[in-house]
C-alpha positions as a Markdown table, in Angstrom:
| # | Residue | x | y | z |
|---|---|---|---|---|
| 1 | Met | 151.8 | 94.2 | 39.3 |
| 2 | Arg | 151.8 | 95.6 | 42.8 |
| 3 | Pro | 148.7 | 96.5 | 44.7 |
| 4 | Asp | 148.2 | 100.1 | 45.8 |
| 5 | Ile | 148.3 | 100.4 | 49.5 |
| 6 | Glu | 146.3 | 103.2 | 51.2 |
| 7 | His | 147.0 | 104.2 | 54.8 |
| 8 | Leu | 143.9 | 104.3 | 57.0 |
| 9 | His | 143.8 | 105.9 | 60.4 |
| 10 | Ala | 143.6 | 103.6 | 63.4 |
| 11 | His | 140.0 | 104.8 | 63.9 |
| 12 | Ala | 138.5 | 105.6 | 60.6 |
| 13 | Leu | 135.1 | 106.5 | 62.0 |
| 14 | Glu | 133.5 | 107.1 | 58.6 |
| 15 | Leu | 134.3 | 103.4 | 57.7 |
| 16 | Met | 133.1 | 101.9 | 61.0 |
| 17 | Ala | 129.4 | 101.2 | 60.2 |
| 18 | Val | 128.8 | 99.4 | 63.5 |
| 19 | Gly | 130.1 | 102.2 | 65.7 |
| 20 | Pro | 126.7 | 104.0 | 65.9 |
| 21 | Leu | 125.0 | 100.7 | 66.5 |
| 22 | Trp | 127.3 | 99.8 | 69.5 |
| 23 | Lys | 127.0 | 103.3 | 70.9 |
| 24 | Gly | 123.2 | 103.0 | 70.8 |
| 25 | Leu | 123.3 | 99.6 | 72.5 |
| 26 | Lys | 125.6 | 100.8 | 75.2 |
| 27 | Asp | 123.7 | 104.1 | 75.8 |
| 28 | Asp | 120.2 | 102.7 | 75.6 |
| 29 | Arg | 119.6 | 98.9 | 75.7 |
| 30 | Leu | 122.6 | 97.9 | 78.0 |
| 31 | Cys | 123.2 | 101.1 | 79.9 |
| 32 | Asn | 121.9 | 99.9 | 83.3 |
| 33 | Phe | 122.6 | 96.2 | 82.8 |
| 34 | Ala | 125.0 | 94.8 | 85.4 |
| 35 | Pro | 125.9 | 91.2 | 84.4 |
| 36 | Glu | 127.1 | 88.8 | 87.1 |
| 37 | Asp | 129.7 | 87.4 | 84.7 |
| 38 | Ala | 131.0 | 87.5 | 81.1 |
| 39 | His | 128.6 | 84.6 | 80.1 |
| 40 | Gln | 125.5 | 86.6 | 81.2 |
| 41 | Leu | 126.8 | 89.7 | 79.3 |
| 42 | Asn | 127.4 | 87.6 | 76.2 |
| 43 | Glu | 123.8 | 86.2 | 76.4 |
| 44 | Glu | 122.3 | 89.6 | 76.8 |
| 45 | Val | 124.3 | 91.1 | 73.9 |
| 46 | Leu | 123.4 | 88.2 | 71.6 |
| 47 | Gly | 119.7 | 88.6 | 72.5 |
| 48 | Val | 119.8 | 92.4 | 71.7 |
| 49 | Leu | 121.7 | 91.7 | 68.4 |
| 50 | Glu | 119.1 | 89.0 | 67.4 |
| 51 | Ala | 116.3 | 91.6 | 67.9 |
| 52 | Ile | 118.2 | 94.2 | 65.8 |
| 53 | Arg | 119.0 | 91.7 | 63.0 |
| 54 | Asp | 115.4 | 91.9 | 61.9 |
| 55 | Asp | 115.2 | 95.7 | 62.0 |
| 56 | Gln | 116.3 | 96.3 | 58.4 |
| 57 | Pro | 115.5 | 100.1 | 58.4 |
| 58 | Arg | 117.7 | 100.5 | 61.4 |
| 59 | Leu | 120.5 | 98.5 | 59.9 |
| 60 | Arg | 120.3 | 100.4 | 56.6 |
| 61 | Asn | 120.5 | 103.7 | 58.6 |
| 62 | Val | 123.7 | 102.4 | 60.2 |
| 63 | Phe | 125.3 | 102.0 | 56.8 |
| 64 | His | 123.9 | 105.3 | 55.5 |
| 65 | Ala | 125.6 | 107.0 | 58.4 |
| 66 | Ser | 129.0 | 105.7 | 57.3 |
| 67 | Asp | 130.8 | 106.1 | 54.0 |
| 68 | Leu | 130.4 | 102.4 | 53.2 |
| 69 | Pro | 128.1 | 101.0 | 50.5 |
| 70 | Leu | 125.2 | 98.8 | 51.6 |
| 71 | Pro | 126.3 | 95.2 | 51.9 |
| 72 | Arg | 124.8 | 92.9 | 49.3 |
| 73 | Ala | 123.7 | 89.4 | 50.2 |
| 74 | Ser | 122.8 | 86.6 | 47.9 |
| 75 | His | 119.4 | 84.9 | 48.2 |
| 76 | Thr | 121.1 | 81.9 | 49.8 |
| 77 | Asp | 122.8 | 83.9 | 52.6 |
| 78 | Lys | 121.2 | 83.1 | 56.0 |
| 79 | Pro | 122.3 | 85.7 | 58.6 |
| 80 | Lys | 123.2 | 84.1 | 61.9 |
| 81 | Ile | 124.6 | 85.4 | 65.1 |
| 82 | Thr | 126.7 | 82.7 | 66.7 |
| 83 | Asp | 127.6 | 82.2 | 70.3 |
| 84 | Thr | 131.4 | 81.8 | 70.2 |
| 85 | Ala | 131.6 | 81.0 | 74.0 |
| 86 | His | 130.6 | 77.3 | 73.2 |
| 87 | Thr | 133.0 | 76.7 | 70.4 |
């Protein structure tokens, strides 16, 4: 049995749930932020994402704006934003 393969456009905006979130961050929270280096930018972005992580209505709206279903998490999942610069 062979899987069906469906071609997706390079930028399938209706399937990019985080697109509106990043646009909002760039246009609002980070628009006048001028980091001295990549590390400072990373720290600022991680701080903003940590604050958004607890804003469940906003995150639900991000998914409702896309054609994707809401993600389902088990009761054991612990969402965590990791700093990949130190790995």
